[in-house]
C-alpha positions, 0 to 999 in steps of 0.5 A: 082177827086184824082188828083183835092183834091191834087191839092186843098190839094197842094194850101191849104198848099202852102197858109197856108205856105204863111200865116205862112211866111208872118208875119216874113217878116213884123213883122220889119215893124211894129216894125219901125212904131211903134217906129217912131210914138212913137219917133215922137209923144210921149214926153214919153219913150216907150219900149215892149218885142217883136210885134208878128203877126199872119195870121191864128188865126183872118184870114181874118184878121191879129192880131198884138200883142205887149208883156209887153207893158211900158210907162214912164213919164219924167220930171215933173214925171221923171222914174214914169209908166204911163201905162203898159199892159202884152197884147196889140192886134190889128186886122186890114185887111190883106191888111193895111199890104201892106201900105207903112211906110208913110201910117197909120193902119187902126185898128179894133179891140184892146184888153188889157190884164192886162192894167195898167193905172195911171193918176196922178196931182201934187201939181202945176198942172202938169198933167203926161199923157200929153205926146203927143208933140207939132206940130213944124209948121201948115203946112202940110207935104210934099210927101217926108215926113214921117207921117206914124202911125195909124187910128181908125176904132173899132168896137170892144175893151176889157179890161181884168183883167185891173186897172186904177188909178187916184191921184190928189195932189191939191184936195187930190182925189183919185180914183181906179178902180180894177179887171176891165172886160170891153167889147164894141160893135158897130160901130164908123164910122157913124154919130149915131150908138149904143155902147152896153157895159158890165162892172165889176169892184171895186171902191174905192174913198177917199178924204182928207184921208176919204175913201168914197168907199172901193173896192165896186164892180159895174157893168153896163150893158149899150146901150148907142146911139153915136151921134158922130157929136155932140158928145152926149152920151145918156143912152138908156136900162141900169141897174148898181149895186153898190154892190148889189144896183140895179140903173137905168140911165137916161139922157146924157153926151156931150163933148163941148168945156168948158168940158162936158155937164151933164144931167144925174137922177138916182133911184132904181127902187125896192125901198126896205130895202133889197138895203141898206144892198146892199150898204155894201160890200159883206164882211161886210153884208154877205148873204142878199137873206134870210134877213128878212126886212120891210120898202122902201129904195129910193136913187134918183138923179139929176146930171145936169150942166157943169163939167169944170175947175171950176164948177161941175154940180148941185147935187140933191143926196137923200137917205130916209128910213122910219120904216124899219127893218132887221133880218138876220136868224141866228141871235137872236135880230133885228134892228128896228125903222130904219129912215134914212133922207140923202142927198148930194146937190149942188145948184150953180155948184160951188164945195165948196157949196157942202153940206151933211145934215144926218137930221136922222140915228135913229134905234133901237136893242132890247130895246137901241136906237141910235139917230144922226143928222150930217151935213157937209158944205165945203166939199172939203175945210175947212168942217163945222162939226155939230153932235148930238149923243145921245144913249145907245148900249149893244156892246154885241147886235152887233153880235146878231143882224148883222152878224160882225166879231170881233175877240173877243166878246164885252161886256158892255154898252155905254151911251152918249149925244153929241153936237159938232160943229167944223170946220177942220182949228180950229183942226188943229190949236189948236183954241179951242175957235172955237171947241164946244162941250157939252155932256158926254160919259160913259161905264160899264162893258165892257170887251175887249180881243185879241191875243195880251194881254194876260188878258182880260181887264175889265173896271168896269167904265169910264165917259168922259165929253167934253166941249169947247176944252177940254174931262175930265176924270172923273173916269176910273177902270180897272182891266187885270190879278192881276192889278188893276188900276184908271185914272182921267185927261183930254184929250186935243184935242180928235176931233184932233187925231181922224179927224186929225192925230194930237196926244193925248195930255193929263195930267192923274193922274194913280194909282193901288194898283198891277200893274204887268207889264206881265199883259201888254206883250204877252207872250214869243214865244217857244225856237225853234221859238226864236233861229229861230227869228234873231234881225231884225226879232224881233219887239220891243216895241213901244211908240205909237208916236201919244201920247203927255201926262204926267202921274202921276203915284202911285202904291202901288205895280209894279211886274216887272219879279220877283222884287216888287216895293213899293210905285212907284210914279213918273211922266211920259213925253211920246212925239215923242215915248220918255219916259221921266221918272221924280223923280221916286221914289220906295222902293226895296231890303229894301231901295230906288231907285230913277230913272230918265231918258227916254227911246226912241222907235223912231230908229229901236232898243229901246234907254234908258238913265237913272240917278238911285239912290239906297239908303240902297239896301240889297247887297246880295239881290239886287245883287241876283236879278239884272241881270246888278247889278250882270254884274257890279260886281259879287263877291259882292253877297257874302256881306252881309250889306246895299249899296248905289250908283248912276249908270248912264247907256245908252244903247239899249233894247230888245225885253221884254224892257230889257237892253241888257247888250251887249250894255250898257255903263256908270260909277257907284260910290258905297259905301258898308256900311257892315263888313260882307263877305261870303268868303267861297262861293266865289270861287275867295276869297277862291282861294286868301285865300288858296295862302296868309297865312297872311290873312283871308278875311272873315274879311276884313274891307269894312265899308264905301268903296267907288269905282268908275267903268265905263263900256263900250262894255262889259268890266267894268274898276274899278278904285283903290280903298284901303280895309284894313285887320288890319293894313294891305291896300290893293289896287285893281284895274282892269276888268272884261268882263259881260261873268266873265273873269277878269284881276285884280291886288291886292295889299297888303302892309304886315308889315314883322311882319306879314311873319312868326317866322323866320322873327320875331326872325331876327326882334327880333336879329336886335333889330331896332324900323325902322325894325318894321315900314317895309311892303313888297307889295305882290301883286296878279295877278288875272285872269280866272272867277269870278267861276275858278279863277287864281291866281299868287302872287309875294311873293318871290320876296317881302321876297327878297326884305325884306332881301335886306332892311334889310341888308341894315339896318345892313350895317348902323349899322355897319358902325355907331358901327365900324368895329372892332365889325362886326365880333361879332354883325354878329355872334351874329346875326346869330348865328356864332361863337362869338370869333373874331380876332382884329389885323391889320394883319387879319382885311380885312380877318375878314371883308370878311370873315364876309360879306360872312358868313352874306349873307350865314346866310340871305340866309339861314334866307330868305330860312326858312322864305319862306318855313314857308309861303309856307308851305315847313318848319316845324314850331317850336311849339312855333312858332305863329307869322307866324298865328297871323294875323288870331286871 
């Protein structure tokens, strides 16, 4: 017995070893079969990671699995994915593996995990699933030809966590099945059999940008009778659910040469109004198990006819309810007097003849009654819509009667009475004569709040009157934060905006007593969050791309950051995410500001291009409060008086919609109307004052000063301009950066008389009117920053130039006077010996001595002058000329 068991054990081990070893020998064969089949039969690219064969887990059958299968289309859908599967497994008899490569493999079971199938029809009518190659000949293959492949004798199949997508560009239709879990069992080899199926999925269906089903769950358990010879599939026992709405089907689908012949009826068996709530997705309807309902709700339909390229089945689908109500147990109010009378019909089989009638859709919440009626024809082409809406709705009662989750509570009374009739082509082509709107809508005491806005918006009253082609905004009064505003105007294509992705066109007049910009902007993030957020991550305010309107504004006070703008008037034209400002004026800084230009948010970073006209601006106040002015002329803040200026500037806006100073460029012309300078509060002027003793900067004459400057890449270039201090003209030019580093020069044309008592004494001795006209150019080179300036002057070289001029004048006088007067004249001039020798034999000696003596005395005089100017030589008690300019 032990020996027998031992033999049995050895046999089993050998058998298991064979089962393990065989797959390694046969996997390459299966790989070859799959690749050959794909190459010979598919006009597409087939790829997969691996093919595995197992004989143990499925014994006595073999299991073949393909990992990460992918089918990729060729033209005209080049590169698009037709199908993918994480795993695709097949089960077959073991003997199938021993067939030659020319014999087909018989498949008994197919299981697909995470299969995604995408079916497309493009605008030309081409389909992406037409990937089977056409036979080159109808002749049967010869014995030598390879004709291997697959045949199917399936008794079980599964789809696990899969998805199906259908996109038809010719009819603008999309259909999605997601989270598909489907099982089917049956025998398909006989002429007649039964298929037992279980299906769960989520369905989304849209046509012409309108979603009719949105991620609705569906479930179908069905026993289907299969007549494979007649290709007829008949519903037997079945139950379906759309969300939680139960449906039962009777009838069949038969494949015929022209298409599919359908004859199906369906209904909801319980006919309870709770079934209506079941149609609503669970996320919105919540738990309906404990909802109290009264009244009935019936759904029934007949779908009968041929599905072909030209026809659809006739339709007769009806939804009805009368005198129904529902109340959620946790909510204080009920919805009652519900009446529904709706149908979808097609009597011809022509898809264009399908129409939807909602003859009644009425309900009542508390004391508010709402009635509506809607009729839609030509569903697939130029939809024609007729509708009537009449009712009152207290918005606060919505969440008290129905468990809808709103981000913020609603309140207010909505009243409406509208009759409308239009077709979609009229909206798309702005054919207003075919759009008939009559009625009105009003809302009062409406309060809206959101995390995206700083303060709740309270609409005290808004009245809309509907007319053919236009909607009149008769009144609109609202408050938020510190702001109040009212508006009137017209809207030209409200229906086009709501139904056809058209732009919202209109003209509006907006008035406000106080309008605070901060009331309409969300609060800034914390400093930590801001510091961690890159520019690319930050989101800038965008002008809505759907707006195409003109706004005429009039506001008594506009508050923007630290600025108070008074009497703001102007026009704003908004189109294509661009706001154009025209004739905008305001009172600010005790003057007037005119603005024209545009702001565009179409690109990733908002841009602006503006012209600013400033009249009678208070200089100290404006340069204190406006960052751009501070950057353009930091020194101007010490001026007291008025300013006229024109600035042309363009650049980008930051996240707060303020100019990004590092990006701006432009030019400016300024006309300064002042004589008052607070030099003591300017480090730059104080430093210049200490370097140049002949000038008092607090007494500069700036009246009627005109300056021109340009700026780009954070650098401001100032064109030369002249200011005066008494009879000293000063020419200033240079540049500075927005970081306040500077590179300027100031050239002072200083009359000689201001260079101290020694110079004045020297000029007095020359006794020549031309000398009094002499000026010395003194250049101050200014670097560093405005708060820590670095100043260098060429005063020494200036005095040296003056000396040279004096010597030249004296030379000319010597020539005119005669050489025999040289010694007396120069001696008298410089205080030397007045006795001279006139003999011819000593003339040359006297000239040379006199010349040398004169130059020495001049050098000595220059030293005394510089010493006096630079503080190195004591002044005589009676010397006051040096400081005469500061008196």
